[in-house]
C-alpha positions as CSV (number, residue, x, y, z in Angstrom):
1,M,-25.9,-2.5,-16.2
2,R,-24.4,-3.5,-12.9
3,T,-22.2,-0.8,-11.3
4,P,-18.9,-2.3,-10.1
5,P,-17.8,-1.8,-6.5
6,R,-16.2,1.7,-6.1
7,V,-12.8,2.1,-4.6
8,L,-11.1,5.4,-3.9
9,T,-7.3,6.0,-3.7
10,V,-5.9,9.0,-1.9
11,A,-2.3,9.1,-3.0
12,G,0.4,10.7,-5.0
13,S,1.1,10.4,-8.7
14,D,4.0,8.5,-10.2
15,S,4.8,9.9,-13.6
16,G,6.5,6.6,-14.6
17,G,3.2,4.7,-14.0
18,G,4.6,2.0,-11.8
19,A,3.4,3.1,-8.3
20,G,1.1,5.7,-6.7
21,I,-2.3,6.4,-8.1
22,Q,-1.4,4.9,-11.4
23,A,-0.6,1.5,-9.8
24,D,-3.7,1.8,-7.7
25,L,-6.1,2.4,-10.5
26,K,-4.6,-0.4,-12.6
27,T,-5.0,-2.8,-9.7
28,M,-8.5,-1.8,-9.0
29,L,-9.5,-2.3,-12.7
30,A,-7.7,-5.7,-12.8
31,L,-9.7,-6.8,-9.8
32,G,-13.1,-5.8,-11.2
33,T,-13.7,-2.6,-9.3
34,H,-14.1,1.0,-10.4
35,G,-11.2,3.1,-9.2
36,M,-11.4,6.8,-8.3
37,S,-8.6,9.1,-7.1
38,V,-7.8,12.0,-4.8
39,L,-4.4,13.3,-5.8
40,T,-2.2,14.4,-2.9
41,A,1.1,15.1,-4.7
42,V,2.7,15.2,-8.1
43,T,6.1,13.5,-8.5
44,A,8.7,13.6,-11.3
45,Q,9.6,9.9,-11.1
46,N,11.0,7.2,-13.3
47,S,12.8,3.8,-13.1
48,V,15.9,5.3,-11.4
49,G,14.3,7.5,-8.7
50,V,12.2,10.5,-7.8
51,Q,13.5,13.8,-9.3
52,G,11.0,16.1,-7.7
53,A,7.8,16.1,-5.6
54,W,5.1,18.8,-5.2
55,E,2.4,18.5,-2.5
56,L,-1.1,19.7,-3.3
57,P,-2.8,22.1,-1.0
58,A,-5.1,20.6,1.6
59,E,-8.0,22.5,0.1
60,A,-7.5,20.7,-3.2
61,V,-7.4,17.3,-1.5
62,R,-10.5,18.1,0.4
63,A,-12.4,19.3,-2.7
64,Q,-11.5,16.2,-4.7
65,F,-12.6,14.0,-1.8
66,R,-16.0,15.8,-1.4
67,S,-16.6,15.7,-5.2
68,V,-16.2,12.0,-5.4
69,V,-17.7,10.9,-2.1
70,D,-20.7,13.2,-2.1
71,D,-21.9,12.2,-5.6
72,I,-20.5,8.8,-6.6
73,G,-19.9,7.2,-3.2
74,V,-17.2,4.7,-2.2
75,Q,-17.2,1.2,-0.8
76,A,-13.5,1.2,0.3
77,V,-10.6,3.6,0.5
78,K,-6.9,3.2,0.2
79,T,-4.4,5.9,1.2
80,G,-0.8,6.2,0.0
81,M,1.6,9.1,-0.1
82,L,0.7,11.8,2.5
83,S,3.9,13.6,2.8
84,S,3.1,16.2,5.5
85,A,1.3,16.5,8.8
86,E,-1.2,18.8,7.3
87,L,-2.2,16.3,4.6
88,A,-2.2,13.4,7.0
89,G,-4.5,15.3,9.4
90,T,-6.8,16.5,6.6
91,V,-7.2,13.0,5.1
92,A,-7.8,11.6,8.6
93,E,-10.7,14.1,9.2
94,L,-12.2,13.1,5.9
95,L,-11.9,9.4,6.5
96,A,-13.5,9.7,9.9
97,E,-16.8,10.6,8.2
98,L,-17.0,7.3,6.4
99,S,-18.2,3.9,7.5
100,V,-16.4,1.8,4.8
101,P,-13.2,-0.2,5.0
102,V,-10.0,1.9,4.9
103,V,-6.6,0.6,4.0
104,I,-3.7,2.8,5.2
105,D,-0.4,2.3,3.4
106,P,2.0,4.6,5.4
107,V,4.3,5.3,2.5
108,G,7.7,6.5,3.8
109,V,10.3,5.8,1.2
110,S,10.2,5.0,-2.5
111,K,11.6,1.8,-4.0
112,H,14.7,3.8,-4.9
113,G,15.2,5.1,-1.4
114,D,13.7,8.6,-1.8
115,E,12.0,10.0,1.3
116,L,8.2,10.5,0.7
117,L,7.1,11.2,4.3
118,A,8.5,14.0,6.3
119,A,9.7,13.1,9.8
120,A,7.4,15.9,11.1
121,A,4.4,14.0,9.7
122,L,5.0,10.8,11.6
123,D,3.1,11.9,14.7
124,A,0.1,12.8,12.6
125,V,0.2,9.4,10.9
126,R,0.4,7.6,14.3
127,T,-2.2,9.6,16.2
128,R,-4.7,10.7,13.5
129,L,-4.4,8.5,10.4
130,L,-3.8,5.0,11.8
131,P,-6.9,5.1,14.1
132,T,-9.1,5.3,10.9
133,A,-7.6,2.2,9.4
134,T,-9.3,-1.1,8.9
135,V,-5.9,-2.5,7.8
136,A,-2.5,-0.7,8.0
137,T,0.1,-2.2,5.7
138,P,3.6,-1.0,6.6
139,N,6.8,-2.6,5.3
140,L,9.7,-3.2,7.7
141,D,11.2,0.2,7.3
142,E,7.9,2.0,7.7
143,V,6.9,0.0,10.8
144,A,10.3,0.8,12.3
145,R,9.8,4.5,11.8
146,L,6.3,4.5,13.2
147,T,6.9,2.2,16.2
148,G,10.7,2.0,16.8
149,V,10.5,-1.8,16.5
150,R,13.1,-3.2,14.1
151,V,12.3,-6.5,12.5
152,R,15.3,-8.7,11.9
153,E,13.6,-12.1,12.1
154,E,10.1,-13.5,11.9
155,A,9.6,-13.5,15.6
156,D,10.0,-9.7,15.7
157,M,7.0,-9.3,13.4
158,R,4.7,-10.0,16.3
159,R,6.2,-7.2,18.4
160,A,6.0,-4.8,15.5
161,A,2.4,-5.7,14.9
162,A,1.5,-5.2,18.5
163,A,3.2,-1.8,18.6
164,L,1.3,-0.7,15.5
165,L,-2.0,-1.9,16.8
166,D,-1.5,0.3,19.8
167,F,-2.1,3.3,17.5
168,G,-5.6,2.1,16.7
169,P,-5.9,0.2,13.4
170,R,-8.2,-2.8,13.5
171,W,-5.7,-5.0,11.7
172,A,-2.0,-4.8,11.1
173,L,-0.3,-6.3,8.1
174,I,3.4,-6.4,8.6
175,K,5.0,-7.0,5.2
176,G,8.2,-9.1,5.4
177,G,9.3,-8.7,1.8
178,H,12.6,-7.1,3.0
179,L,13.3,-9.9,5.5
180,T,16.4,-11.8,4.7
181,D,17.4,-15.4,5.4
182,G,20.5,-16.3,7.3
183,D,22.7,-16.0,4.2
184,G,21.4,-12.5,3.4
185,G,18.9,-13.7,0.7
186,A,16.1,-11.2,0.1
187,A,13.3,-10.3,-2.3
188,G,14.4,-10.6,-5.9
189,T,17.3,-13.0,-5.1
190,A,17.5,-16.7,-5.9
191,G,17.5,-19.1,-3.0
192,A,16.0,-16.7,-0.5
193,V,13.3,-17.8,2.0
194,D,9.7,-17.3,1.2
195,A,8.2,-13.8,1.4
196,V,6.3,-13.8,4.7
197,D,3.7,-11.3,6.0
198,L,1.9,-11.3,9.3
199,L,-1.7,-10.2,9.5
200,T,-3.2,-9.8,13.0
201,D,-5.9,-8.0,14.9
202,G,-4.2,-8.8,18.2
203,T,-6.2,-12.0,18.7
204,E,-6.2,-13.8,15.3
205,E,-2.9,-14.4,13.5
206,H,-2.5,-15.2,9.8
207,W,1.0,-15.9,8.5
208,L,1.0,-15.5,4.7
209,R,3.8,-17.0,2.7
210,A,4.6,-17.0,-1.0
211,P,7.7,-17.9,-3.0
212,R,10.1,-15.1,-3.7
213,H,10.8,-14.5,-7.4
214,A,14.3,-13.6,-8.8
215,N,13.0,-10.4,-10.4
216,R,14.4,-7.0,-9.5
217,H,11.5,-5.2,-11.2
218,T,9.3,-4.7,-8.2
219,H,8.4,-1.0,-8.3
220,G,4.9,-0.3,-7.0
221,T,4.6,-3.5,-4.9
222,G,3.3,-1.8,-1.7
223,C,0.8,0.4,-3.5
224,T,-0.4,-2.6,-5.5
225,L,-0.9,-4.8,-2.4
226,A,-2.8,-2.1,-0.5
227,S,-5.1,-1.3,-3.5
228,A,-5.8,-5.0,-4.0
229,I,-6.8,-5.4,-0.4
230,A,-9.1,-2.4,-0.7
231,A,-10.6,-3.8,-3.9
232,R,-11.4,-7.1,-2.3
233,L,-12.8,-5.4,0.8
234,A,-15.1,-3.4,-1.5
235,K,-16.3,-6.7,-3.0
236,G,-17.3,-7.9,0.5
237,D,-14.4,-10.1,1.6
238,T,-13.4,-10.4,5.2
239,V,-10.0,-8.8,6.0
240,P,-8.2,-12.2,6.2
241,R,-9.7,-13.3,2.8
242,A,-9.0,-9.9,1.2
243,V,-5.4,-9.9,2.3
244,A,-4.8,-13.5,1.2
245,A,-6.3,-12.8,-2.2
246,A,-4.3,-9.6,-2.5
247,K,-1.0,-11.3,-1.7
248,D,-1.7,-14.0,-4.3
249,Y,-2.4,-11.2,-6.9
250,V,0.7,-9.2,-6.1
251,T,2.9,-12.3,-6.0
252,G,1.9,-13.0,-9.6
253,A,2.4,-9.3,-10.5
254,I,6.0,-9.4,-9.1
255,A,6.8,-12.6,-11.0
256,A,5.7,-10.9,-14.2
257,G,7.4,-7.5,-13.4
258,F,9.2,-6.1,-16.5
259,R,12.1,-4.0,-17.5
260,L,11.3,-0.3,-18.0
261,G,13.9,2.4,-18.4
262,A,17.4,2.1,-16.9
263,G,16.5,1.1,-13.4
264,I,13.8,-0.8,-11.5
265,G,10.8,-1.7,-13.6
266,P,7.2,-2.1,-12.3
267,V,5.2,-5.1,-11.3
268,D,2.8,-6.2,-14.0
269,H,-0.7,-5.2,-12.9
270,G,-2.3,-6.9,-15.8
271,W,-0.6,-10.2,-15.5
272,R,-3.8,-12.2,-15.1
273,L,-5.1,-10.8,-18.4
274,R,-2.2,-12.5,-20.1
275,T,-2.5,-15.9,-18.5
276,G,-5.6,-17.0,-20.3
277,P,-5.9,-18.6,-23.8
């Protein structure tokens, strides 16, 4: 039997199942890869917010990583919630040992506005974690915290990407999902401009556009996109092809996002399984 490509997520747990390692593993399965996990934190989380978060010790993170990598091996890695400078530094040390694609999703704030990255950890993310990245995938809030560049229109995305690349990732993917049109239209609203992302390595530029969907149930979008990129890289895609395919997948998942609980529901990671006969 053929062993599928192996992808590792290093991230926190979302008890509601919409984001974090739960979203990562669902995405990896949906895209034909074998997902594995290194848990960095446990959250009490549901559709209305994060009620609590507990970081795991660096020793536990290191032991999980060694257990998976030394026996099973990996063909791509995706990182998510690394809430402290100690964890960001620990994971950066571990990633530096590998020679496989790494997708860094510098998770800063949850969909509900809850802080998931301590301000004291920002420097470790900039100077230690980002240099290990094949692709870094910040949204507009995250890139502003990391670089100081605030994106208010598409032209600003180039400046944000250049500032991010200065920290060492090979490619920067600036996600414009929160970018509004002139009338204030945004993701999840009717009549808004297309959702546009910029992928660049400082030389090549790829502008990726997809229609916005009037669906407020978008919990887990960032985790899902980063995991989809990692899955496609593990399957041998180039970075531009991996990102384009991942955006197509997550656009469909957003369109199929569903109500869950009293707040913001998740994207539908299995949407392609329900589009066949």
